[in-house]
N, C-alpha and C positions, 0 to 999 in steps of 0.2 A: 620594798619598791626599788626600783633600780634608779641610780643616781640621776641620770638623764631624765627619767620620768618625773622624778622629785622636782628637778629644776624647771622643767616645763610646767608643772602644776604651780610652782612658786611664782613664775612668770606670769601664769594665768590670773592667780589671786592679786598679784600687784597690779596688773592691768585692770581687773575688775574694779578694786578699791580706788585706784587712781582715777580711772575715767568717772566712777560714781561720784566721786568727791568733786572733780573738776567740773562735771556737766552742769549746766545751768537749766537743761530742758527735761532731765531725767535722772534717775538714779538716787541713792540713798543719800548722798551730800545735798542735792537739790531738794529732795523732800524735807530734810532737817532745815536747810535754810529758809526753805519757804514758812516753815512753822515760826521761825525766829523773826523773819524779816518781813513776811507778807509778799504776796505775788508782785506788788507795784516794785519793791525795792529789788526783788530777786531778778527781775528780769530788765532792770534799767540799764542804760548804756553803759559800756566800759569806761572806767575812769581816765584811761590814757589811751590816745590813738594808737593803731597798729597797722602795719603794713602786712602783705601777704606772707605766707609762710616762707621760709628759707629752706636749705637742704636739709637741715636738722628736724624739720616738721613742726617746729614751734612758730607761733606768730611773733614778729619783732617790732619794737616800738617804730614810731614815725616823729618827726619834729612836732613839737607841740605848738609852735608859732612859726611864722615866716622867718627863715634864717637869714642872716646876714653874710654868712659864710657857708660855702658848699664843701669846702675842703681845708686841710691844715698841713702846713709845712712846719716842722718843728726841728730847729736847729739846737741840739743839745751839746753843750761845750763840756765834755765830761772831765771832771778833776776840780772844778770851782775857779773860773777866771776871776782876777782880781778886779773888783770894781773901782778900786782907788787909781789902778793904773789904766783904766779903759773909759769909764763913764761918770764916776762919782768924783768930781773935782774938789779937792781939799788943799787950796794953795797955802792956808794957814800952817799946815803942818811943817813947811819948810823952816819955819822959826823954831820948831821943836825938835829939830833933827837931833836924834840919839838920846833925847831926853826920855825918862820913863813914863810909860803911860799911866797917868794918874789913876789911884785906886778908885776915885769916885766915878770914874768912866766905865771901868771894868766891872765894878761893883759886885766882885765875887763870881762873876758869871762862869759857867763851865768852860774849861779848857781842854784839848786833846792833851794824850800822853806824850806828845812830842814837843810840846812847850811847857807843861805844867811845872817842869823841874828846872826852868830857866831861872837864874838869879836876877835878871833885869828883864824888862819888856820895852826895848828901845824904839822909839816912834820912827817909822821909815817912811819919809815923803817919797811920792812918786818921782822916779827918774826921768819921766816923760813930760814934755810939754803939752798943754790943752788948748784947744781952739774954740772959739765960741762961733757956733753955727746958727743961722737964722732958723727959726721955727714958728710955730703960731703964738707962742708965749714971748718970753724975754730972752730967748737964745737958749742953746743947748752947748754945755762944755763938753768937748769930746777929745780924747787923747790923739797925739799925732800918730799913734800906731793904727788909727782907722780913719784915714783921710776920705776913702770912697765912701765908706758908710756915714761919716759925718756929713759929707755933701747932700746927703739924703735926709737930714735930720727933720726935714719939713714932712717926712713921710712917717717918722717914727714916733712911737708912743712909749716912753721910758717910765717904768716903774722902778724908783731907787728905793722903795721900802719893803722889798721882799723879805720875808724871813722863814726859816724852818726850824724844826725841833731837832733835826738830826745833826750831828757834828762829825761822823765818819762817812766816807764815800758810799759804801754799800747800801745802807739804810737810807741815806740821803737821796741817792739815785733812785732807789725803790720807792720812796716817798713820792718823789718828782713825778715818776713814771706812772705809778698805780694809785696814789692817794693813800699809801699806808708803808709804813715802814717794815712790816713784816711780809716776807715773800709769799706769793700765792693768789694775789689779787691780779685781775684784768689791768692791762696797761691802758693808758689814755687813748692810745691808738685803736685797740681793741674795743674800747667803749664806743669810740666814734664809728668804727665799722659795723658794730652791732646796732648802733642808732641810725645811721644814714643808709645802711646798706650799700650795693654796689652801683657803680653808674658805668661800668665797663665790664662786661662778662669775660673778657679775654685777659684781664689782668687782675691780680689780688686788690683787695680794698685797702691794704695796709702793706706798705713797703718800707724796708729799712736799709739805709746805706751808710756805711762806716768808713771814715778816714782815719789812718794813723798819725799822730801828730808827732812832735819833737820833744817833748818833755816826759816827766814821769807819768806812765800810763796805767790807769786803774783796770781792774778786771772788767770785762763787759759781757754780762751774763744775758742769754738768750731770753731768760725770763722778764728782762726789762721791757721786751715788746711781746710778752705772751698773752695768752688769752684768759689765763686763770681757769675760772669755773664757768667762762662764757663758752659757747660752742668753739671748737678749734678753728673753725673757717676764719675765725676774727683775729687769729694771732699774726703778728707780722712776718712777712716774707723778705728774708735777707737777700739782697742781691751781692754777689761776690765781685771782687775787683780784679781777680785775676782768673784766667781760663773762661769757662762758661760761666755766665751770671748766675745761673742756676744749676746746681748738679743734676746730671743725667738729661740736660736739655736735648741733647742730641740723641736719636736712637743708635742702638749698636749696630756695628757692620753688618749688613745683610738683612736687617730688619727695616721693611718699607713702612710708609705712613699707613698703608692699608692694613699691614700685620699689627701695627699699634693699636689701630681702631678695632680690629676684631678681638685682640686680647683684652682691651678695656671693656668691650661689650660683655665678653664672657665674665670677667671678674665683676662687673657691675651687676649681672644677673646673680652671681653668688651671694654678693653683698646685699642685694635686695632681698633675697631669701633670709638671710641672716638677720636683716633689719625686721622683717616681719615676725621672725621667731623671737628674737631678744628684746625688740622694742626699744632697742638703744639708738637715740637720736645720733651719737657720734658715728654709727655705721653709715647713716645717710650722708653725713658730713664728709666722711671718707670718699663716697662715691662722688660727691661734689668737688673734692680736691683732686681726684684722679683726672676727671674732666678739665679742671681748670689747669692742671699740669700739661694735658694734651694741648689745650688751645695756647698756652705760654710757649710751647715750642715754635709757634707761629709769631707771636706777639712780641717775645722778649728781644729776640734778635733784632727785630726792626726798631724797638724801642732804644736800645744801646748802640746803635749804628748813628753816628753824628754826621754821616757825609752829606745828609740833607740839609744841614746848618750853614748858612752863609757866613762868610768870613767876617762880617760886621758882628754877628752874635757871638761868633767864638772869639773874637779879640775882646769882646765887652767882659767876658767871664775871666780873660787873663791868659797868659802862657801855659799855665798847667792844665788847661781844660782838655786837652787831648791824651792826657795821661789817666787812664782807668784808676779809679781809688782815691784820687785826689779831691779836695773838697771843692775845686773848681768843677772838676767833671761831675761830681755828685749833684752839685747846685744846678747844673745844667740838665742833668738826669732828672732831677726834682721838678723842674720846669716842665719837661717832657711828659712825666707822669701826671702832672697836674693838668695838663691840657689834654690828656687822655682819660680823665675822670677818676683817677685813683683818689681816694677820699683822705688818705692820711700817709705823708712821706715824713720819715724820721731820719734826720741826718745825724749821725754822731761824730763830733771831732775830738779825738783822743788828745791827752798830753798837757792839759792845763792846770796840772798838780805842782806849782811851783814853790816848793819848800826852800829852794836855794836856787842861785843864778836865775832870779825871776827875770831881770832885764833882758838878758841874753835870749833865754827861752821864749818870752813873750813877744819878743821882736819876729821870731821865726813862726810862731803861732798865730799872731795877728797878720803877717805877711800873707798866710797861707788862706785865710778866711775873709778879709776885708774886701778885696775887689770882686770875689765871687758872690758874697752874700749881697753886696750893692748891686752887682749885675742881676742877681736873681730878681730883686725887687723891681729894678728898672725893665727887665725882659717881661715881667708879668704885667706890669702897667702898659707897655705900650702893645701888648696883646690883649688888652681888656679882661685879663684874669686877676688882676689884684684886688679888684673890689670884692670879689667872692672867694679869695684865697686868704686865710689867716696864717700869718707868718709869726712864728714864736722863736725867740733867741734867748738862751740862757743856760746857767750851769746849775749843779745842785746846791751849792751855797757860795758864799764870797770869800774874801781873804782878810786877814788881820791888818790893823794899820800898824803894828809893831812888827820887827824883823824877828824871824826865826834864826837863831843862829848869829853868826857874825854880820855886822853892819858897816858898810863903807859907803861914800857918797855915789858909787856906782854899781854896787852890787848888794843884794839882799834877799831874803826870801820872806814869804808869808805863810802861816799857818791857816787852816780851816776857820772859818768865821760864819755860823749860822744865823747870827742875830740881825744882819742887814745885808743885801746885796741887790744887784741891779738885773733887771731882764728888760727886754723891749719886744715890742710887737709892731705888726704892719699890716695894712689891707684889712679885708674882712670884715669891716665894720667897727674897728676900733678908731678912735679919735687920733687925727694926724697931728704931728708936730707938738706934743704935749709931753710934760715931765709930771709924774705924780709921785708923791711922797718925798720926804727929806730924811736925811740922816744927820748926826751931830757934827761937831767940826772934826772928829776923829773917824768918821764913817764907821763907828762902832755900835751905836744904838740908833734907833728909829725916833725921830722926834714929831712926824706928822703922817698921818695916813698909812698905818701898818698893813701890809697885805701878806696874808699866809698862804699856803699852797693850796688848801681847799678853796679860798676865795678866788684865786687865779683860775683853778679847774671850773668852778662856778660860773665864772665870768665867760671863760672859753665856750663852755657848753651853751652858755645863752646866745653867744654869737653864732652858734651852729644851730640854733632854732630849740634848744631843749632846756626845759626847767629841770636843774640838776637834781632836785628832790624827786622827780618823778621818772627820770631815766634809770630804771631799776632792773635787777634780774633776781629772780627768787633762787635761794640756795641755802640749804642746811636748815631751812624753816624760817627764814626771813628775807626780806628784800635788801640787797646789797646795791650800793651805788658808788660812784667814783669818789663822791665827797664824803662817805661814810655818813657821819651824824652832823656833820659840820658845813661851813662854806657859805658864803654870801656873794651875791653879784656886785661888782664895782661899778655902779652906773656912770662914774666920772671918766672910764676907760671906754665906754661905748658911745659911737657918734650917733 
């Protein structure tokens, strides 16, 4: 038999048994199920709601209940910002300057290879002053590095008791982005795209924006915003800060818009034939992506052109807003994406890995993000978008209370610390002006209301209208979900 004929026969057999097993109205699978379950259960309503089929041809989920948020803006501070120098005020550490961290506090916990060989673990109090800002509770202590953000403490929901299993950057970022330390799973943004679908046919549902920082910058892998085993239409689309925001956004010289349309029509016809022959849903996804790229040639230039923004808005975001790629420019771009219906915007700010020279580098990092992130909240609020836009700010882990290497009153570094760190949220149905969870006097261990990564993901999905246990995708014989086999919604964080 010719190889091509054999392949076609194999595809035909696959199609027959696949359709037979999946059909509820006819076929071998339906007959077998009817004998086991009876007709009443066989033809019962589906257990989870679905929305119409997407480009891949498969039905996709729909929210399980009324969502509080319609979109997400996730600001990931890559490198692990120090909670001790930003959000988790520990004034008592000043009395312990340069004293060894008690063994009873560390309690044999895992260390990285960068400090496991240190002879001492000298306590390093923060070099920065903290101010108490009014919120819905008894006030929030926030570092002098974040005055603009601190002024909005009444809008913020702090979680001081985050913890993670990973102690190194790559697995920790992978865990925070995908719910698993091993590569290959869909990212949180991809799950959101899969669950909510598109609200703007001319822009991707998931967009990624990256800012280069001032400190040690870890690798930033494209798989952090990948779709994993979900249809590839749900992967993040990275907008570049230099040149065209998207590669090949402009047609080559001599190619008209009509030429491009005719070419896409012809390629689409060939791909449609291939989809019919191979039954591969990714072929139909490819067709949809070509069409999206064609529409983005018109929508992206308008999106990235800030000339229609008034001076009041531009000044709100700060002096860096007109420089492409800065955190200020990306925050304004995130607001423009949000108001155009993009479901998930991921902002990466690199450079938070301060193993040494922490005070100097953190001043630069904080100055780059403080005013723009506060402006984003204010801008969304005044445009009526904050109520249904969920904002998340955080890193992959925190930093130790002891210094890595030399310690002076004005200079120190901190190693990775997964046992406790701080994130904050705003808008999108979270409680305003609260702090949840507490750490010990060294910001080394959690003493009240621990929150793990799966718990955070479950809560965020709940705000988006999903039961995290039911937002699943069948792959390799079982249903997968963002929270794997764990996670619980934290009701105290939900308004």
